[in-house]
N, C-alpha and C positions, 0 to 999 in steps of 0.2 A: 255527316248527313244534313243533310237541309229541307227544310221543313217545308209540305204540298204544299199546291195553291191551288188543287182542281179540283173544279164545281160540286163533284158529285161526293165528297166527305163533307161536306158543310152541311150543320148539324138540318138546315131544313130539306137538306133531299137526300139522306138519308135512310129516311124511313123504310122506300123499298126498297133497301139492300137488307133489310133486315129478312125478308120472306124467303122462308128455307127455297132452294130450288125443288124440290121433291112438297111442296105441301099439296098441288091436287089429289096427291097418293095417299094423303096421311089417314083416308076414311077404310084403305085397304083392308083384307084378314091380316091376325098378326104372320097369319103363316105364310104371308108371301111376302119372297125378299125382297126387298131391293136389287140384286143383279140380276133378277126376273124380269121386272119392269123398266129395265137398264141396257136389255137384250135384243127390247121391241126396234125391229127393220126402219121405224119413224127415230129412234135415236142411239141407232148404231154408232161405234165410236169411228170415228175419223181417221186418225191419229194427232201427236203433235204438231204443231208446224213451229219451224224457230223464228227468231223476232224477224222484223227486217231487216235488221243492222245486222241480224246473223249471216243471213244468206246474201248480203252486200260483204264481208269480208269473208265469210268464207270463199267467194266467187276472185275474188281480189286474191287470196291465199291460194283457189287452185291456178291461178294462170303465173304466179311469181314462183309457184313449186315444179310448174312445170315447164318453164323456161329453164331454170337451175336443173332440172333433169335433163335436158336436151342438152343444154352446156356440157353440163356436167360427162355425157356418154361422147358428144363430140370432141370433147377436150383430151377423153381415157383415149378413143379411135385414134387422133392425131398423135399424139405422144407414144402412140404404141405401132403405128403403120406407117406415120410421114413423117416423122422425125428424122430427118438424116436421109430417109428414102428417095427414089427417083418416081420419076412421075409417073409410073409402071403402077404402082401401087394405088393411085385412083382408078384405073382399071378396073384393079380388083375392087374396091369398094361399090362400082358402079353394078359387076358385078352379081354382087352377091352379098356384100357386109350391108347396105342398106336394109336390108327388111330386116339383119340380124340386132342393128342398130334400134328399128323402130318397134321391134318387138317391147327391145330392153325397155327403151319410153313408155310405150303403152303402157306397157303390164310395174312397174316401177309408180306408173302414173295412178294407176288402178283400186294398188294395194294401199297408196296415200290414201283413198277412199276410203276402202275394204275397213281401215283398221280406224275411221273414223276418227283423222287425226285430224280434220275441223272442226270438229265436232264443237258448236259454242258451250258447251260445260266446260271441256279442258282449254279452249285457246284464252292463251291471256292472263292464264296464272297458275302455278305448280310446276312438279316438273312429266307430269301424264302425257303433252301435248309432247314435247322432247325424247319420251318413250317410244309414244305410237308410231314417230314418226326414224326410229333408229329397227323398230321393231320390225315394220312395213318395209322396209328396205331391205332391211338382211331376208325377211322371208321371201319377195320380190325375187332377190338374186338365188337363192335355193331352190324354189320352184323353177328357175329357170333354168339353173343350174343343171337339176335333175329332167324337163323335156327334153334340152340341147343333147344329153346322155342320151336318152329312150330312140330319140329321132336320128342321131351319129351325124350332132353338126357340130361342125368343126370350127369351135371356136377359141382364139388365143386367151388360156388362161393373164397373160395380164391384161388385156383389156378391162374383164374383172376387177382383178386387184386395184386397179388404177381408178374405176368409175365409181365402184361403191364407197372406199372412203370421202373420194372427193365429192359427191355428190351428196352424202348423207352430211360434212361440215356444212355444203351451202347451203343445206335446207336449214341446219340448225339455222346459220346465220341469217338464212331469211325469218324465220322466225322470230328469234330474238327482235330483228329490227324492226317485226313488223307487232312485236308486243310491247315496245317500246313505243311506237306510235297509237297503239292501243291505252296502254299506258296514261299519256299524254289527255285523250279523248275521255279516256272517264274519270280522271281528275275535274275535267271542265264536265263531268257528268252526265255526259252520252255513251252511247255502250253499253248499255248496264242491264241488269234483269230485274222488272218494276216487281217489286215481292209487296205481299202481306204476309205477317208473320202470326203464328197462332197457335194460342195456348196460355198459360195460368201469367198471370200479371210480372213477375217476376223474373220466367223462364225466357217470355216474351224481353226484357228487358234484357237480359244477357247478351239474346241471341243476336239481337238490335247493337249491342254498346260491343261485343268480337267482330258484327260485319263493319261496324263503323269504324273499329279502331287503325286497320289498315290503312294507308297514304292510296293505294289503290283495291277497290273492292268488285266484286264481281254483279252482287245487288243494289240496288236503292229501293229503300224500304218504303211506303207509301203511306202505310197505316196496320193495323190490326185490329185483329179479335181473341178479346181476352175472357174466360172465363166469368161469366156473371155479369160482364156489363157490355152496355148495345149504345152508349150513347160518351161521346165527352175525349178525353183526350190522356193520356199519359206520357211522360217528359221523360226523356232520355239524352242524355249528350245535354242537357241545357235546351234540350227543342221538344217541340210541342206534337207528339206522333199520334196523328188520330186513329181512334175507333170507329169502323168503316162498315163494321156488320157481329153480329151476335155468329155465337159456334155452327148454327144450325145452317144460317144462310154465306159462308164464306164462301164457297163455292159460283152464288148469284152475286157476289159482292166482285169476285176477283172478274168475272164477265162483266161484269158492267165499267170499271176500274180499268179493265184492258192491262191486267199486269201478267208478268211471264213466267211466275213461280208461286205457288201457297207451301211457307214457309213453316212446319207445327215442332214447335217447340216442348219437348218434354212430354209430357202428357194431358192433356187439355183435361183428362177427369171424364171424359164423356164415356166411358166407358171403354173396354179391346177395341170395340169393332170400328169409331169416330174413324180413324186412318186409311179404316179399307173401305168405308161410306163414303169418305170423302174424296177416296178415290174413281170411287161409282161417281159421283157429284160431275169429278172434274172429266171424264171423260168425252172425247170429242170437241174439249176445245183446246184453243192454243197456250192452256197452262198446265208444265208440268208442278208436280208434288214432292216438296223434298221435305226431310224428316231430319233434324237436325239430331246429332247423335248424342247422348250423353255420359258417354263414356270420355273424360277426360284426359287428356294427355294420353290417350293412344292415337296413331295414324291412321291413314288407311290401308296403305301397305298390310298391317298387321290384323287385318281385321277380315274374313274370310263367312261368308253364307251359304250353308248347307243346307235348304231343305230337305226335311225327313216327314214322309206325307204329309205332306201340306204345313209341315210346322217350319218356319224360319227359322233357323238357328244359327247362330249370331259367334262366328268362332273368333275367340281375341287371341294373339300367339303368346305368348312371354316371351319377353324384351331376356335376351341372351349375352350376357357380357365376357363370353369368350369364343374359344371354334375361329374355323377362318376367313370370316369378314374380319374378327381384329386383328389375325394375321397380315389380314390384303391394308388394313389402317394405315401397322405399325409398318410395313413395307412403302407402303407412300412414305409416311411421315420421315423416314431416311432417306428415301434419296429425292424430297420435295428441301426437307434443312439441310442439305452437306450441299446440294446445287446451289441454294440462297446464300448459304455463308461461303460458299467461294464468291459467286457474282457480284453480290454485296458488299462484299469486302473493303473495297477503296471509299462505300457510303459509309459504313460500318470506322474507318478509321478517320474520316473527317470528323462525324460527332463525336470519335475520340477524344479529338483534339481541341473540338469548340468544349466541351464539358469541361474540360483542364484547365482552360485557360480561363473560363464564365468562373471559376469561384475553385478555392481549398476544398481539397480530397481526394477521394479515391476515386477513377470513373466509371468506374462499374460499381453497383450496389445489390449487394448479396443480402435477401433477406428468406428465411426458413420458410417455404411454405407446405401445404397439405396436401399430397399425392394420391395416389390409388390407390384405394383400402387403407387408407389414412396415414401411408406413410410419411413421413415428412422428408425434404430437399429441397437444394437451396436453390433459390429461382434466380435469376438475375436480367439486371438490368440496367440501364443508362443510369446515371446519378442525374435525379432530374430536382432533387432537395440539398439544400444545404447540407453539411457535414454534421450538424449536429439534428438534424429531422426526427430522429427517436428520441430523444433526451426533449426535444419540446412539443410530445406531441401527448404529454399530459394537461398543457395546459391552455390545449383547444380542444378538449374533447366535449368542451360546453359549447362549440360552435357546431359539433357535426350536423351535414345537410345528406349525408348517405343514407343509403339503405338498410335499414336492421341494422344488424351489427354490424356492416362494411363501416369506416368511419373516409365519408369523403368531406373538402370542402371547396367549396368554389374562391377564389383570389387565397387560398391558401398561403400567407404569408413564408410558407419555408421553401416556397419552388423558389429556383433560381430562374434567370435571362433565358438561359438557352434551354433549362427545363421545363419554361413554362410555354416555347414551339416545341419541345419534342413531344408535347404531351396534348397538345391540338391535333396532332396526326400523328400519337401512336411510334415515333417512332424511339421513344424510349422504349421498348417493348422488345426490337429485333435481336438482343443478344440470346431471347430465349430460344432464337432456334438451335443455341448450343443444348439446353435443355433437351429442345427437341429431339436431336440427332443422338441423347447419350440415353433418350427412352423416360425424361421424367414427364414431361407432357406430350401432346399431342399437338397437331398443329389445327386443328376444331376438336373444342370438348369445352367442360364448365368454366368457370373460372377460376383460378387458384387460390385458395380461403389461406387468410390466417388461421395459428393454430388457436386464437384466442376467438377467433368468429367460431369455428369447431366448437367449441367448445360451449356456445351458446346456441347450435343448432336444434331444431326440435328432430325429433325420431326422424322424424319421414324426408328429413332436410336430407341425410347423412348417403343418399340414396346419388345424392350427388356426387360424391367418394368413388361408386362402382368402379368408374372409367374416370381416363386419365383426362388432366384438367386442360386447357387448349390454349392457345398464343389469342385465337379468336373463338366464339361465341355465337349462340343465339340471343346474349346479354348483350355484344358487341354492337350486331343488326337492327337492334331495335330500340337504342336507345341511352344504351353505354348508360354511363352515371347520372340519368335522367329517371330511370326504372327504378320502379319503388321493389322493397325487399320483396314482398310476394310476388311481383309478379319474375324481377328476375331469380326466384325459387323456383316460378313456373315452367321458364323458358329453359330453365338447366334439365329438369328433371323432364321434361319433354321429351329435347335432345338426346339425353342418356340412355332413354326408353326405345327411341325409336332415329336412332342415328343412323344416318347411311352415306357409301361412297360420293351417289351424284348428291346430296342436298348437303355434305361436308365443301364438294363443290361451290355450289349458290353458298356457300356462307363466305366462301372466302372471295367470291366477286363481290358479293354483294359489302363485304368489308373495305373494298379497297374503294366503294361508293360512299361508304362511310367516312371515311378516316378523311377524302378527296372534299366534304362536308363541314368536318370538325365537328360531328351532331354528338351532343352529351360527354366533351372529352372537358376534363376538370382534375 
């Protein structure tokens, strides 16, 4: 996060920002609600307008999505009808299929818009963008199938079967490439939602740190409104974050500074109606209201809102540690690990030969780890240390640089020359594909702990053992050995309670990028 330099946040220019937006009506009788005041014709809300960059980015997505849809549909038609056929097929296209093709393209493009797949709140981060693209595509073809059936339009099934997967694959790749471009822009400070964070100082600091923690964020926090403070600044991640307003003047500060979002952190201490009133104050502006959830380690898909008689109830699904999803996860583990062992066999043999030539001792290192439910198993790795590494550990405990109960040491004297290379790119972990195949581990999961680590766990940390440990996981893609103990535990517990197959695919993809850069490997 970079320190803001905008003129409106200087001490001398801040007095106007602290005036409440509705100060002129403060003398009205207590029985007059602000909802009645804001409903007047002169202040009727006009809807939230997306930032200028979001409109430009949406236009680019719209154009590229449409091009891909056109290419996918025409490619499906060509494959189904033209491939190996005579020129007479061209006549059938001109006589009627052009209308069917145009209908498919238009319906598909409109469906992507109807599902808000280009909304500024979902593009560039998380899985929701991809889910909306897939859902919009499937629904579009479902609607088309029903329409063609009702009107008895003769459409080749092969045309549909080819166009849908080809289009979804192309759209997903298109979004991925645009996302990479957007990530580069955001690293340079562009294409971000400018935001103010509102709340108690501790809550504001926590939210800003979480926003600033990611290499690519959605928000650029330019100021804060702190309970009980109207001036000065707070220090977050060694940067001074200016206090731009009192709690009562947030809406006016947002308008003056031209921010895109006001983020409410925790409970600002102004009563149960503060968020409601702030929402009313922001109506008609270009600023959206965001509430930072205080539910730690709970992912969005587990949260459901169900209003009951005007009372918004937040339902949180309890995590499930069995059932169909886990059977599917196991099926993916078996297929993927089996194929990987087959295709990587030449690589495994070369590594085994290098380990054997480098130092005396067995090629494979077997170590007892604790798996699901506290059951021990022998985890396999290529040996990356000298054969006497376990005996030499006692003399190195005072040099531990690892997280919490985990022993880690940079420049560990027990690591061999080949072992250093294997560890750098996590190649020593490849034999764990066998552990995955036989059911001791999973492709993605918490880090497999040692028995002595588990013996020192606090009670809540034992939740790590509710699912199988993984070859990779949240810890691998968020710093590996650079993580402190608390952060490592938080990431593992988050995964245990919120994992999904789609999330596993993302973690595996990110693992490849982390290994390539050798981040936190020692």
